[in-house]
TIROPA-370123 format. One record per residue (C-alpha): residue number from 1; x, y, z. Coordinates in steps of 0.05 Angstrom, whole numbers, plus 5000, padded with zeros to 4 digits. Layout:
N
{atom NUM; {X; Y; Z}} ...
end
This chain:
386
{atom 1; {5077; 4503; 5143}} {atom 2; {5070; 4526; 5066}} {atom 3; {5096; 4594; 5045}} {atom 4; {5097; 4635; 4980}} {atom 5; {5174; 4647; 4976}} {atom 6; {5203; 4691; 4922}} {atom 7; {5283; 4688; 4910}} {atom 8; {5327; 4725; 4869}} {atom 9; {5398; 4732; 4844}} {atom 10; {5431; 4793; 4876}} {atom 11; {5462; 4819; 4810}} {atom 12; {5471; 4895; 4800}} {atom 13; {5457; 4923; 4729}} {atom 14; {5524; 4941; 4696}} {atom 15; {5501; 5016; 4705}} {atom 16; {5481; 5008; 4779}} {atom 17; {5537; 5019; 4830}} {atom 18; {5513; 4980; 4894}} {atom 19; {5520; 5029; 4963}} {atom 20; {5566; 5002; 5024}} {atom 21; {5496; 5002; 5058}} {atom 22; {5473; 4958; 5001}} {atom 23; {5525; 4909; 5007}} {atom 24; {5531; 4903; 5077}} {atom 25; {5467; 4887; 5091}} {atom 26; {5442; 4850; 5032}} {atom 27; {5389; 4897; 5029}} {atom 28; {5374; 4931; 4961}} {atom 29; {5351; 5002; 4963}} {atom 30; {5328; 5006; 4891}} {atom 31; {5311; 4935; 4880}} {atom 32; {5289; 4938; 4803}} {atom 33; {5372; 4949; 4798}} {atom 34; {5399; 4896; 4837}} {atom 35; {5350; 4831; 4841}} {atom 36; {5351; 4792; 4778}} {atom 37; {5318; 4721; 4751}} {atom 38; {5263; 4730; 4800}} {atom 39; {5230; 4657; 4816}} {atom 40; {5164; 4647; 4863}} {atom 41; {5153; 4580; 4895}} {atom 42; {5105; 4555; 4935}} {atom 43; {5150; 4515; 4993}} {atom 44; {5142; 4475; 5055}} {atom 45; {5181; 4526; 5112}} {atom 46; {5194; 4517; 5184}} {atom 47; {5140; 4549; 5227}} {atom 48; {5163; 4614; 5262}} {atom 49; {5167; 4613; 5337}} {atom 50; {5155; 4687; 5372}} {atom 51; {5208; 4713; 5410}} {atom 52; {5214; 4771; 5461}} {atom 53; {5163; 4822; 5446}} {atom 54; {5134; 4784; 5386}} {atom 55; {5065; 4747; 5371}} {atom 56; {5050; 4686; 5330}} {atom 57; {4997; 4698; 5278}} {atom 58; {4952; 4647; 5239}} {atom 59; {4933; 4689; 5180}} {atom 60; {4863; 4691; 5162}} {atom 61; {4865; 4736; 5104}} {atom 62; {4925; 4763; 5058}} {atom 63; {4911; 4824; 4998}} {atom 64; {4958; 4816; 4941}} {atom 65; {4984; 4890; 4930}} {atom 66; {5016; 4923; 4865}} {atom 67; {5080; 4913; 4897}} {atom 68; {5072; 4841; 4901}} {atom 69; {5062; 4849; 4827}} {atom 70; {5119; 4882; 4811}} {atom 71; {5157; 4824; 4836}} {atom 72; {5120; 4766; 4794}} {atom 73; {5133; 4811; 4729}} {atom 74; {5203; 4824; 4709}} {atom 75; {5234; 4872; 4654}} {atom 76; {5267; 4845; 4591}} {atom 77; {5327; 4834; 4626}} {atom 78; {5293; 4794; 4680}} {atom 79; {5302; 4846; 4734}} {atom 80; {5236; 4855; 4787}} {atom 81; {5201; 4915; 4779}} {atom 82; {5189; 4942; 4848}} {atom 83; {5236; 4997; 4854}} {atom 84; {5240; 4999; 4930}} {atom 85; {5283; 4962; 4998}} {atom 86; {5278; 4889; 4983}} {atom 87; {5317; 4830; 5008}} {atom 88; {5313; 4755; 4988}} {atom 89; {5296; 4707; 4994}} {atom 90; {5227; 4724; 5028}} {atom 91; {5155; 4703; 5038}} {atom 92; {5123; 4762; 5008}} {atom 93; {5051; 4788; 5031}} {atom 94; {5044; 4850; 5074}} {atom 95; {4972; 4865; 5079}} {atom 96; {4939; 4814; 5124}} {atom 97; {4894; 4798; 5182}} {atom 98; {4905; 4739; 5232}} {atom 99; {4890; 4717; 5302}} {atom 100; {4948; 4710; 5361}} {atom 101; {4959; 4637; 5379}} {atom 102; {5020; 4655; 5413}} {atom 103; {5049; 4710; 5453}} {atom 104; {5126; 4706; 5462}} {atom 105; {5166; 4730; 5529}} {atom 106; {5174; 4798; 5553}} {atom 107; {5122; 4862; 5572}} {atom 108; {5111; 4881; 5496}} {atom 109; {5055; 4827; 5482}} {atom 110; {5014; 4844; 5548}} {atom 111; {4966; 4881; 5516}} {atom 112; {4946; 4820; 5477}} {atom 113; {4926; 4749; 5489}} {atom 114; {4917; 4687; 5453}} {atom 115; {4855; 4694; 5405}} {atom 116; {4858; 4765; 5392}} {atom 117; {4843; 4785; 5322}} {atom 118; {4885; 4832; 5300}} {atom 119; {4921; 4865; 5233}} {atom 120; {4993; 4897; 5238}} {atom 121; {5035; 4947; 5204}} {atom 122; {5089; 4927; 5152}} {atom 123; {5141; 4979; 5169}} {atom 124; {5186; 4947; 5218}} {atom 125; {5210; 5008; 5254}} {atom 126; {5267; 5005; 5300}} {atom 127; {5239; 5060; 5351}} {atom 128; {5322; 5082; 5371}} {atom 129; {5342; 5116; 5303}} {atom 130; {5340; 5191; 5291}} {atom 131; {5286; 5190; 5243}} {atom 132; {5249; 5139; 5291}} {atom 133; {5258; 5189; 5355}} {atom 134; {5246; 5250; 5311}} {atom 135; {5178; 5216; 5300}} {atom 136; {5183; 5190; 5226}} {atom 137; {5179; 5119; 5234}} {atom 138; {5163; 5103; 5160}} {atom 139; {5239; 5129; 5140}} {atom 140; {5272; 5085; 5199}} {atom 141; {5345; 5087; 5189}} {atom 142; {5338; 5010; 5207}} {atom 143; {5276; 4997; 5173}} {atom 144; {5251; 4924; 5154}} {atom 145; {5194; 4905; 5115}} {atom 146; {5150; 4851; 5120}} {atom 147; {5138; 4814; 5054}} {atom 148; {5200; 4851; 5021}} {atom 149; {5262; 4841; 5065}} {atom 150; {5230; 4794; 5115}} {atom 151; {5187; 4742; 5115}} {atom 152; {5108; 4758; 5104}} {atom 153; {5034; 4727; 5106}} {atom 154; {5023; 4694; 5050}} {atom 155; {5033; 4635; 5085}} {atom 156; {4996; 4601; 5144}} {atom 157; {5033; 4640; 5197}} {atom 158; {5071; 4697; 5210}} {atom 159; {5116; 4726; 5266}} {atom 160; {5103; 4801; 5280}} {atom 161; {5129; 4849; 5337}} {atom 162; {5067; 4862; 5385}} {atom 163; {5086; 4933; 5380}} {atom 164; {5062; 4934; 5302}} {atom 165; {4991; 4899; 5316}} {atom 166; {4925; 4934; 5320}} {atom 167; {4859; 4907; 5346}} {atom 168; {4801; 4895; 5287}} {atom 169; {4742; 4870; 5340}} {atom 170; {4711; 4946; 5315}} {atom 171; {4714; 4917; 5240}} {atom 172; {4675; 4847; 5267}} {atom 173; {4626; 4890; 5301}} {atom 174; {4616; 4920; 5232}} {atom 175; {4606; 4858; 5188}} {atom 176; {4564; 4805; 5216}} {atom 177; {4600; 4761; 5167}} {atom 178; {4666; 4732; 5199}} {atom 179; {4701; 4716; 5131}} {atom 180; {4683; 4786; 5097}} {atom 181; {4709; 4815; 5166}} {atom 182; {4772; 4784; 5158}} {atom 183; {4781; 4792; 5086}} {atom 184; {4758; 4869; 5104}} {atom 185; {4813; 4875; 5151}} {atom 186; {4867; 4853; 5108}} {atom 187; {4858; 4916; 5070}} {atom 188; {4875; 4961; 5128}} {atom 189; {4939; 4963; 5111}} {atom 190; {4936; 4998; 5040}} {atom 191; {4884; 5042; 5063}} {atom 192; {4932; 5071; 5110}} {atom 193; {4976; 5081; 5058}} {atom 194; {4932; 5128; 5024}} {atom 195; {4914; 5162; 5093}} {atom 196; {4989; 5175; 5100}} {atom 197; {4998; 5207; 5032}} {atom 198; {4933; 5251; 5042}} {atom 199; {4932; 5277; 5108}} {atom 200; {4996; 5262; 5139}} {atom 201; {5041; 5278; 5092}} {atom 202; {5002; 5324; 5040}} {atom 203; {4967; 5358; 5109}} {atom 204; {4898; 5336; 5078}} {atom 205; {4845; 5396; 5060}} {atom 206; {4784; 5429; 5075}} {atom 207; {4723; 5400; 5069}} {atom 208; {4691; 5424; 5004}} {atom 209; {4756; 5412; 4971}} {atom 210; {4766; 5386; 4901}} {atom 211; {4804; 5317; 4904}} {atom 212; {4832; 5279; 4836}} {atom 213; {4853; 5210; 4842}} {atom 214; {4896; 5181; 4786}} {atom 215; {4894; 5109; 4791}} {atom 216; {4838; 5065; 4817}} {atom 217; {4872; 5003; 4846}} {atom 218; {4863; 4990; 4921}} {atom 219; {4906; 5049; 4945}} {atom 220; {4868; 5096; 4891}} {atom 221; {4799; 5071; 4919}} {atom 222; {4818; 5084; 4985}} {atom 223; {4836; 5143; 4972}} {atom 224; {4767; 5163; 4938}} {atom 225; {4741; 5138; 5004}} {atom 226; {4775; 5175; 5048}} {atom 227; {4764; 5243; 5004}} {atom 228; {4691; 5227; 5013}} {atom 229; {4689; 5209; 5082}} {atom 230; {4727; 5278; 5090}} {atom 231; {4683; 5320; 5068}} {atom 232; {4711; 5332; 4991}} {atom 233; {4661; 5369; 4946}} {atom 234; {4681; 5326; 4882}} {atom 235; {4720; 5270; 4874}} {atom 236; {4749; 5258; 4807}} {atom 237; {4784; 5193; 4782}} {atom 238; {4823; 5164; 4737}} {atom 239; {4829; 5091; 4715}} {atom 240; {4850; 5045; 4653}} {atom 241; {4809; 4993; 4676}} {atom 242; {4747; 4978; 4663}} {atom 243; {4728; 4942; 4737}} {atom 244; {4768; 4987; 4770}} {atom 245; {4727; 5050; 4738}} {atom 246; {4665; 5016; 4767}} {atom 247; {4690; 4997; 4832}} {atom 248; {4718; 5079; 4838}} {atom 249; {4642; 5099; 4820}} {atom 250; {4620; 5046; 4873}} {atom 251; {4658; 5076; 4928}} {atom 252; {4639; 5143; 4916}} {atom 253; {4675; 5181; 4857}} {atom 254; {4632; 5238; 4826}} {atom 255; {4668; 5223; 4761}} {atom 256; {4705; 5167; 4735}} {atom 257; {4743; 5164; 4663}} {atom 258; {4796; 5126; 4626}} {atom 259; {4851; 5174; 4618}} {atom 260; {4866; 5145; 4547}} {atom 261; {4798; 5169; 4519}} {atom 262; {4799; 5239; 4552}} {atom 263; {4854; 5288; 4569}} {atom 264; {4850; 5295; 4644}} {atom 265; {4870; 5368; 4659}} {atom 266; {4814; 5384; 4608}} {atom 267; {4771; 5347; 4650}} {atom 268; {4793; 5363; 4714}} {atom 269; {4790; 5442; 4692}} {atom 270; {4716; 5435; 4665}} {atom 271; {4688; 5390; 4729}} {atom 272; {4719; 5449; 4773}} {atom 273; {4698; 5505; 4732}} {atom 274; {4771; 5522; 4726}} {atom 275; {4786; 5525; 4801}} {atom 276; {4831; 5462; 4797}} {atom 277; {4847; 5408; 4842}} {atom 278; {4858; 5422; 4921}} {atom 279; {4887; 5357; 4922}} {atom 280; {4913; 5308; 4867}} {atom 281; {4931; 5241; 4892}} {atom 282; {4979; 5196; 4849}} {atom 283; {4961; 5126; 4864}} {atom 284; {4981; 5105; 4793}} {atom 285; {5049; 5090; 4789}} {atom 286; {5059; 5124; 4728}} {atom 287; {5085; 5190; 4746}} {atom 288; {5110; 5210; 4683}} {atom 289; {5042; 5208; 4644}} {atom 290; {4998; 5234; 4716}} {atom 291; {5044; 5292; 4739}} {atom 292; {5043; 5341; 4676}} {atom 293; {4962; 5329; 4680}} {atom 294; {4970; 5346; 4756}} {atom 295; {5010; 5410; 4740}} {atom 296; {4964; 5437; 4695}} {atom 297; {4906; 5430; 4743}} {atom 298; {4939; 5457; 4809}} {atom 299; {4891; 5505; 4846}} {atom 300; {4920; 5557; 4880}} {atom 301; {4954; 5530; 4937}} {atom 302; {4939; 5456; 4912}} {atom 303; {4969; 5395; 4929}} {atom 304; {5006; 5335; 4895}} {atom 305; {5013; 5274; 4939}} {atom 306; {5063; 5218; 4908}} {atom 307; {5042; 5151; 4933}} {atom 308; {5051; 5100; 4868}} {atom 309; {5119; 5064; 4863}} {atom 310; {5158; 5080; 4798}} {atom 311; {5223; 5067; 4780}} {atom 312; {5232; 5139; 4726}} {atom 313; {5248; 5207; 4725}} {atom 314; {5197; 5255; 4719}} {atom 315; {5204; 5323; 4684}} {atom 316; {5172; 5383; 4720}} {atom 317; {5162; 5452; 4705}} {atom 318; {5168; 5491; 4768}} {atom 319; {5144; 5558; 4746}} {atom 320; {5072; 5520; 4757}} {atom 321; {5091; 5505; 4827}} {atom 322; {5108; 5570; 4839}} {atom 323; {5054; 5607; 4808}} {atom 324; {5002; 5570; 4841}} {atom 325; {5030; 5563; 4909}} {atom 326; {5034; 5490; 4900}} {atom 327; {5065; 5431; 4936}} {atom 328; {5084; 5366; 4917}} {atom 329; {5094; 5318; 4980}} {atom 330; {5131; 5244; 4975}} {atom 331; {5096; 5193; 5012}} {atom 332; {5119; 5132; 5038}} {atom 333; {5087; 5074; 5086}} {atom 334; {5039; 5083; 5137}} {atom 335; {5062; 5067; 5208}} {atom 336; {5059; 5135; 5264}} {atom 337; {5012; 5189; 5272}} {atom 338; {4958; 5150; 5295}} {atom 339; {4941; 5120; 5221}} {atom 340; {4928; 5049; 5237}} {atom 341; {4875; 5064; 5296}} {atom 342; {4843; 5116; 5255}} {atom 343; {4830; 5080; 5195}} {atom 344; {4802; 5012; 5229}} {atom 345; {4751; 5068; 5268}} {atom 346; {4728; 5086; 5202}} {atom 347; {4724; 5023; 5174}} {atom 348; {4691; 4999; 5234}} {atom 349; {4633; 5059; 5228}} {atom 350; {4621; 5049; 5158}} {atom 351; {4659; 5106; 5130}} {atom 352; {4699; 5063; 5087}} {atom 353; {4663; 5001; 5065}} {atom 354; {4727; 4963; 5028}} {atom 355; {4672; 4901; 5029}} {atom 356; {4657; 4930; 4956}} {atom 357; {4728; 4918; 4930}} {atom 358; {4741; 4857; 4940}} {atom 359; {4735; 4821; 4868}} {atom 360; {4766; 4747; 4880}} {atom 361; {4793; 4702; 4935}} {atom 362; {4840; 4649; 4929}} {atom 363; {4865; 4587; 4971}} {atom 364; {4939; 4602; 4986}} {atom 365; {4953; 4536; 4947}} {atom 366; {4926; 4579; 4883}} {atom 367; {4972; 4641; 4900}} {atom 368; {5010; 4636; 4842}} {atom 369; {4942; 4632; 4801}} {atom 370; {4920; 4693; 4835}} {atom 371; {4974; 4735; 4821}} {atom 372; {4978; 4712; 4746}} {atom 373; {4899; 4734; 4754}} {atom 374; {4928; 4804; 4788}} {atom 375; {4969; 4821; 4728}} {atom 376; {4915; 4833; 4688}} {atom 377; {4894; 4890; 4736}} {atom 378; {4819; 4874; 4724}} {atom 379; {4809; 4862; 4798}} {atom 380; {4807; 4917; 4863}} {atom 381; {4832; 4873; 4914}} {atom 382; {4849; 4789; 4910}} {atom 383; {4855; 4760; 4984}} {atom 384; {4895; 4698; 4997}} {atom 385; {4863; 4654; 5042}} {atom 386; {4907; 4604; 5078}} 
end
């Protein structure tokens, strides 16, 4: 089968000391500090076979994520830009939908049958480490990540654990066009990332709240829709891309601005009549620029959900959080806490309509062209179609 494979050299920066864990497992905890000279190639690779507890999926749609772009791009020293957990070589791609074509042995797959339509979690949690047993699967000590440390879905087929799969039948009930349904189902994962940050990690907000979203890529667009569906009185969005600003407006943002043309904190305080933001969502991956603006706009008891990934430290004035009773929440992943079924239900009911954010599709053999297009940050969601 065909698969888009990322390879890179294990070459820790002179300033970075690889941990014993990293050396032992070959997994970089801080990928941008270790993986150098990245290379993406479409290759012929063996079709995987499902083992115990696994299912084989025929991929129908796979989205390009910002992290995939950060594999494709590199810094001046030719290191990848993605800061998180990685192990290469691996087929990339972790936002996908597909059809079950084979079920491995064991009881885990008994809930499914051949022909079922599913999406899957990207976080491969073990279920037996302390973090998993305590109910924190996104922070599993033995975590693997589809498309990051193990083979992903920019390929014709993928093997995944059955426990990670979720039926998408309700999405097909919502959309009469089958291709649209497959494409929309592939956007479940990034929407779940937004859901985890806003509701599970930051605890959500009361209906009538003011929500501000920094960054209107797929996760930010998901945050806008989730916030409006959950009763936000006003949603204010900031985004540098003209295309994405238009998409933000289309999916429900009440105010949308280019942060290069305004001072975000002034705009937010004006739009909220001085009350400030009850919830600020960092989905831009630019916290050095966004967090200072968020600090200035904290409502009393205001919250910040940090979702975007960035390999940078951020100066913070903690007095702002003390006097405003503010809180900042770090968010990673999307697993557990009924997140996937909740988001799928919202998509199936029409509360979230991600068909509006899909702006380009490419066949698998043009995946490199798709990634090149994605670097321009002019699309909402680009979908690869094997």
